[in-house]
N, C-alpha and C positions, 0 to 999 in steps of 0.2 A: 206497512204503516210507518212501520221503522222508517225504510229507505226514503219513502217521500219529506221526512221529518227530516232526515240525515242532506235527503237535496238539497231542501230550503234552507238550513243553515250554512251550508256550504257557499251556498248560494250570495247570498247573506250577506258571509265574512271576505269571500273574493270581493264582492259589489264594496265593500268594507278598507281592504287593500287596497283595490285602486282606484279608491280615490285620493287614498292618503298616499300611496306613491306623486301622484299627479299632481298634487298639491305644492309634493318638497318638488318635482321637477320643475313646476311653475316659479316657483319661490328664488329657485337657482338659475333657472334663466333669466326672470327678471330683475335681480342681481348681477347677473353677466349681461344682459343688455345695460343697466346703468353703470357698471364701470366700462365698458366701452363706449358711452357717450361722453363721461367724465373725460376718458382716457383721448379720445380723438378734439372734444373742445380744449383742454385747457393743453394739447400738442400746436393746433390751430393757434392759441394763442403767443407761444414759446417760438412758430417757425420765424423765419426773415421776408422780409416784407418783396422781397426777388422771387424767395420760394412761392409766397402767397399770389403773384403773378401769372406761376406757370399752373396751378389751382385756384378751379372757379367758387363762387363759394357755393353752389347747387353740389358739386362735386362736396363739398363739408358737412355739408344735410343729406347728404345721400349715407356717405361714411356713417354717419352722429342715428341717421332711424333706419334706409332699410336694411345695413347689412346690419346692425343690431341687433334688428327682428327679427333677421333671418338665421342670428346667433343663439334668439331666445326661444324664437316654436322650435329649435334643432331640439332642446335638454330636456324634451317628455319622450323621446324616440330612439336616445341614445342607445340605453340597454336593450334597444329592439336587436342592434346587430348582433348582441352572445346569448338572447335569453331566447332568441326566435329557434335556435337549430336543438334547443331540451327541447323545444314546447313540439316540432315535426319531430324529435325523435321519440318521445312519450306517445303522442298519438299514433305513430306508424306504429310503437309496439304493442299498442293497446287493440289498433287494430286486429294486428296478425296475432295476438291469441284471439282475439273476438270470432277471426273466419279461419281459425285453423292452419 
């Protein structure tokens, strides 16, 4: 009964920590997206008319919307690059211990 209770508590704490982690990551992603949109918009106002003829309005809008959204979607999974190796190593170690 003790192990069941500890498993329950560990799953609750893991869920709370993951929710907090993703909340912070999405918040950072939204700030990153806002700053990219603002930077591209300010740059599009400052460029000369000769350069503006080389780029269409659709390309500038694409930079402001699609590319900034890709950066926003990247932030929650950016840490997976380094922590996935630790998860695999721990899982293999525990499997090795269990199987003998």
